C-alpha positions in Angstrom: 0.0 0.0 0.0 2.8 2.4 0.9 4.6 1.7 -2.4 1.4 2.5 -4.3 1.0 5.8 -2.5 4.6 6.8 -3.2 4.3 5.9 -6.9 1.1 7.9 -7.2 2.9 10.9 -5.7 5.6 10.9 -8.3 5.3 13.4 -11.2 4.2 12.0 -14.6 7.2 11.1 -16.7 7.7 13.1 -19.8 7.9 11.0 -23.0 11.5 10.5 -24.2 10.5 11.7 -27.7 7.9 11.6 -30.4 7.7 9.2 -33.4 5.6 10.1 -36.5 4.7 7.3 -38.9 3.4 8.5 -42.3 2.9 7.2 -45.8 5.1 10.0 -47.4 7.6 12.5 -45.9 8.3 15.5 -48.1 11.7 16.4 -46.6 12.2 19.4 -48.9 15.9 18.6 -48.8 17.0 18.4 -52.4 13.4 17.3 -53.3 13.9 14.0 -51.3 10.7 12.0 -50.8 10.6 9.1 -48.2 7.9 6.5 -48.5 6.6 4.6 -45.5 8.4 7.1 -43.4 9.2 7.5 -39.7 10.3 10.8 -38.2 11.9 10.9 -34.7 11.7 14.0 -32.6 13.6 14.7 -29.4 14.1 17.9 -27.4 12.3 20.0 -30.0 14.6 18.9 -32.8 14.3 16.4 -35.7 16.4 13.4 -34.7 16.0 11.1 -37.6 14.0 10.7 -40.9 13.9 7.5 -42.8 11.8 4.4 -43.9 10.0 2.7 -41.0 11.8 -0.5 -41.9 15.1 1.2 -41.2 14.3 3.4 -38.2 13.6 1.6 -35.0 11.0 3.0 -32.6 13.0 3.9 -29.4 11.8 2.9 -26.0 9.6 5.6 -24.3 8.7 7.5 -27.5 5.1 8.5 -28.1 4.0 7.2 -31.5 1.6 9.1 -33.7 0.5 6.7 -36.5 -0.8 8.5 -39.6 0.1 5.7 -42.0 -2.0 7.1 -44.9 -0.9 10.7 -44.6 1.9 13.1 -45.7 4.4 14.9 -43.5 6.1 18.1 -44.5 7.9 21.1 -43.0 5.7 23.8 -41.4 4.7 26.6 -43.8 6.5 30.0 -43.6 4.6 33.1 -44.9 6.9 36.1 -45.3 4.3 38.7 -45.9 1.6 39.0 -43.2 -0.1 41.9 -41.4 -2.2 40.0 -38.8 0.2 40.3 -35.8 -2.2 42.4 -33.8 -5.3 40.3 -34.5 -7.2 43.3 -35.8 -6.6 46.8 -37.1 -3.4 47.5 -35.1 -1.0 47.3 -38.0 2.0 49.6 -37.9 1.4 52.1 -40.8 2.5 55.6 -39.7 2.4 57.9 -42.7 3.3 61.3 -41.2 6.8 61.0 -42.6 7.7 59.4 -45.9 10.2 57.1 -44.2 10.1 55.5 -40.7 13.0 53.0 -40.4 13.0 53.3 -36.6 9.5 51.8 -36.1 8.8 48.2 -35.4 5.9 45.8 -35.2 7.2 44.0 -32.1 5.3 46.3 -29.7 2.0 45.5 -31.5 2.1 41.7 -31.6 -0.8 39.8 -30.0 0.4 36.2 -30.0 -2.1 33.5 -30.2 -4.8 35.7 -31.7 -7.6 34.3 -33.9 -5.7 34.8 -37.2 -2.7 33.0 -35.9 -4.8 30.1 -34.6 -6.4 29.8 -38.0 -3.0 29.8 -39.6 -1.7 27.1 -37.3 -4.7 24.8 -38.1 -3.9 25.2 -41.8 -0.2 24.2 -41.5 1.4 27.7 -41.2 3.9 27.6 -38.3 5.9 30.8 -38.8 5.0 34.2 -40.3 7.0 37.3 -41.0 4.7 40.0 -39.5 5.5 43.3 -41.1 4.4 47.0 -41.1 2.1 48.4 -43.8 3.1 50.0 -47.1 2.1 53.6 -46.6 5.7 54.8 -46.5 8.9 53.9 -48.3 10.5 52.5 -45.2 7.9 51.6 -42.6 10.0 49.8 -40.0 11.0 46.3 -38.8 8.9 43.2 -38.9 9.2 40.1 -36.7 9.2 36.4 -37.3 6.4 35.0 -35.1 5.8 31.3 -34.3 2.1 30.2 -34.3 2.4 28.6 -30.8 -0.5 28.9 -28.4 0.9 31.5 -26.0 0.1 35.0 -24.9 3.7 35.8 -24.2 5.4 37.8 -26.9 8.9 36.7 -26.1 7.9 33.1 -26.4 6.2 33.6 -29.8 8.9 35.8 -31.5 11.6 33.8 -33.2 13.5 36.8 -34.4 13.1 40.6 -34.3 13.7 42.2 -36.7 12.5 39.5 -39.1 13.0 41.9 -42.0 12.8 45.6 -42.8 9.8 46.7 -44.8 10.3 48.9 -47.9 7.5 49.9 -50.3 8.1 51.2 -53.9 5.6 53.0 -56.0 1.8 53.1 -55.8 1.1 52.6 -52.0 3.6 55.1 -50.6 3.0 57.8 -53.2 2.2 61.1 -51.5 0.6 64.5 -52.1 2.3 66.3 -49.2 4.8 68.4 -51.2 7.8 66.3 -50.1 10.1 63.8 -51.9 7.5 61.1 -51.6 5.5 62.6 -54.5 7.6 60.9 -57.3 9.7 57.8 -57.8 12.7 60.0 -58.4 12.2 61.4 -54.9 11.4 58.1 -53.3 14.4 56.4 -54.8 16.7 59.3 -53.8 15.5 58.9 -50.2 15.9 55.1 -50.2 19.5 55.5 -51.5 20.1 58.1 -48.7 18.9 55.7 -46.0 21.0 52.8 -47.5 24.1 55.0 -47.3 23.3 55.9 -43.7 22.7 52.3 -42.8 26.0 51.2 -44.3 27.8 53.8 -42.2 26.0 52.7 -39.1 26.8 49.0 -39.7 30.5 49.9 -39.4 30.1 50.7 -35.7 27.8 50.0 -32.8 24.2 50.1 -33.9 23.1 51.2 -30.4 24.7 54.5 -31.2 22.3 55.0 -34.2 18.8 53.9 -33.1 17.2 55.9 -35.9 18.9 53.8 -38.5 19.8 50.6 -36.6 17.3 48.4 -38.3 18.8 49.3 -41.7 22.3 48.9 -40.3 21.5 45.3 -39.3 20.8 44.4 -42.9 24.3 45.5 -43.9 25.5 43.1 -41.1 23.6 40.3 -42.9 21.3 39.7 -39.9 18.1 39.8 -41.9 16.9 41.0 -45.3 14.9 43.9 -46.7 11.4 42.8 -47.9 10.3 45.2 -50.6 6.7 45.7 -51.6 7.1 46.3 -55.4 5.2 45.7 -58.6 5.5 46.2 -62.3 8.6 45.6 -64.4 10.1 49.0 -63.7 9.9 48.8 -59.9 10.7 45.1 -59.7 14.0 45.6 -61.5 14.5 49.0 -59.7 14.5 47.0 -56.5 17.0 44.5 -57.8 19.3 47.3 -59.1 19.1 49.5 -56.0 19.3 46.8 -53.2 21.0 43.8 -54.7 23.4 45.3 -57.3 24.2 48.7 -55.8 23.9 48.2 -52.1 24.7 44.4 -52.1 22.4 43.7 -49.2 19.9 40.7 -48.6 16.7 41.7 -50.3 13.4 39.9 -51.2 11.2 41.2 -54.0 7.6 40.9 -52.5 4.5 41.0 -54.7 6.1 41.3 -58.1 2.7 41.5 -59.7 1.2 43.7 -62.4 3.4 42.1 -65.2 6.5 42.3 -63.1 7.5 38.9 -64.6 8.3 40.7 -67.9 11.7 41.5 -66.4 12.0 37.9 -65.1 15.1 37.1 -67.2 17.0 40.1 -65.8 16.0 39.2 -62.3 17.1 35.6 -62.8 20.5 36.7 -63.9 21.0 38.4 -60.5 19.2 35.6 -58.6 17.2 37.9 -56.3 14.6 36.0 -54.2 10.9 36.5 -55.2 8.0 36.4 -52.8 5.0 36.4 -55.2 1.4 37.2 -54.4 -1.2 37.6 -53.2 -2.3 38.4 -56.7 -1.5 35.1 -58.5 -2.2 36.1 -62.1 -2.3 38.9 -64.6 -4.8 39.2 -67.5 -3.3 40.5 -70.7 -5.7 42.7 -72.6 -4.4 42.0 -76.0 -5.3 39.8 -79.0 -4.4 36.7 -77.0 -6.4 37.8 -73.9 -4.7 35.2 -71.8 -4.4 34.7 -68.1 -0.8 34.6 -67.0 0.2 32.8 -63.8 2.8 35.0 -62.0 4.8 32.3 -60.4 4.9 30.5 -63.8 5.9 33.8 -65.5 8.9 34.1 -63.2 9.8 30.4 -63.3 9.7 30.1 -67.1 12.2 33.0 -67.3 14.7 31.1 -65.2 13.9 32.1 -61.6 14.1 29.3 -59.1 14.2 31.2 -55.7 10.4 31.8 -55.4 8.0 31.8 -52.4 4.4 32.7 -52.2 2.5 35.0 -49.7 -0.9 36.0 -48.5 -0.4 39.7 -47.6 -2.9 38.6 -44.9 -5.6 39.8 -44.3 -5.7 40.5 -48.1 -5.9 36.8 -48.4 -6.9 35.0 -45.1 -3.8 33.6 -43.3 -5.3 30.1 -43.4 -5.4 30.2 -47.2 -1.6 30.4 -47.5 -1.3 26.8 -48.9 -4.0 27.7 -51.4 -1.7 30.4 -52.8 0.8 27.7 -53.8 -2.0 25.4 -55.1 -3.2 28.3 -57.3 0.3 28.9 -58.6 0.5 25.3 -59.7 -2.9 25.4 -61.3 -1.8 28.5 -63.2 1.2 26.8 -64.7 4.0 26.6 -62.1 5.7 23.2 -61.7 4.7 21.1 -58.7 8.1 21.2 -57.0 8.4 25.0 -57.4 4.9 25.4 -55.8 5.8 23.0 -53.0 9.1 24.6 -52.2 7.4 28.1 -52.3 5.7 27.4 -48.9 8.6 26.2 -46.7 12.2 25.7 -47.8 12.4 28.7 -50.1 10.8 31.3 -47.7 12.9 29.9 -44.9 16.0 30.4 -47.0 15.0 33.9 -48.1 14.4 35.1 -44.6 17.7 33.6 -43.5 16.5 30.9 -41.1 17.1 27.8 -43.3 19.4 26.5 -40.6 16.4 26.3 -38.2 13.2 25.6 -40.2 11.9 24.7 -43.7 13.1 21.1 -44.1 12.7 17.8 -42.4 16.3 17.0 -41.7 18.1 16.0 -38.5 19.1 18.9 -36.3 16.5 21.4 -37.5 13.6 22.6 -35.4 10.7 20.1 -35.4 8.1 22.2 -37.1 6.2 19.4 -38.8 2.8 19.2 -40.4 0.8 16.1 -41.2 -2.0 16.3 -43.7 -4.4 13.7 -45.2 -2.9 14.3 -48.6 -0.1 16.3 -50.3 -0.1 20.0 -49.2 -1.2 21.4 -52.6 -4.5 19.6 -52.5 -7.0 21.7 -50.6 -9.4 18.8 -50.2 -7.1 17.2 -47.6 -7.1 18.7 -44.1 -4.2 19.2 -41.8 -4.3 16.5 -39.1 -1.4 17.3 -36.8 1.0 20.2 -36.3 4.2 20.3 -34.2 6.2 23.4 -33.4 9.6 22.8 -31.8 8.5 19.2 -31.2 5.4 20.1 -29.3 1.9 19.1 -30.6 0.1 22.4 -31.1 -2.8 21.2 -33.2 -4.5 17.8 -33.4 -7.6 17.4 -35.6 -8.9 14.7 -33.2 -9.4 17.5 -30.6 -11.7 19.3 -33.0 -11.3 20.0 -36.7 -10.9 23.7 -37.6 -10.7 23.4 -41.4 
């Protein structure tokens, strides 16, 4: 009797690790596919990935058996505005440039938009300011974990620095923001100041520190841009002239017409939420944007939602539409995890199912580009954060 009482008083023993058995694992490592796969997770990291016949189930591991399903790395959306869970986006337009601002102070972790994202397989988003100014401040990489603590949810801040070219930031205030000549002059001015600040201690230059961090290769610019002129203007100014990490985001309104020139430089593309252009000419054809860039030699492509323009939970649908509009299947698959992770400079942490990386893993009833198949299980850092058996959300 005494022994039974003592045993009952002991704390429950944590499982040694987790094992996931699936029909297919899309590792996204050099397009490797593992059939009849087993994935071992321990201490928040991927321990092993291989065929079940070759990977033994260790003692004490909790087994999740989804033998008819697919496993793939958690999706990463680089262009999202739902960090506050409402209308609290950072979009101050008093001045034409606000590089000192940041979204970190407005993040509401675990908000409804983030919960929807999680249940659809999105595990990480780059939450960014709005596009009302040329430089609107620093974004943050936010995990979709169920927490109300900002520090627990934020993976990196800054995640990127937001720049907008043309259209959205155009102004009528009698300043340099009235024309592209003026806007581009200002951007080059801030790039020069950022390069100078990066040579010393960024704490001595708080007004330009976010830009200085890019010159130290800590994170990239993410540039809202569209149309052939502005898409290549971004490539020329940031990649060729300044030589800093930069992602062309949107790239719509026939931006793909400069696709060959972009491909020669190799600048990363973050395409969407507009997925196609309609050419009003004799052909009157619908042109898929991802296909337009891919067919001109670009391989570094991710997709985006610009949420809430497209609901955060429809991120995977953006890739499915890209495939439907002509992009190759592998380009569309890579556009949701491995490519955005590489573009935002966290490929050493997430985006692939390989040993040593963070265990951000999604299991779905079918391959991720098929919207008929629901997400069944989601892990972030090795912890189960969504299980369809507890209540299906989508």
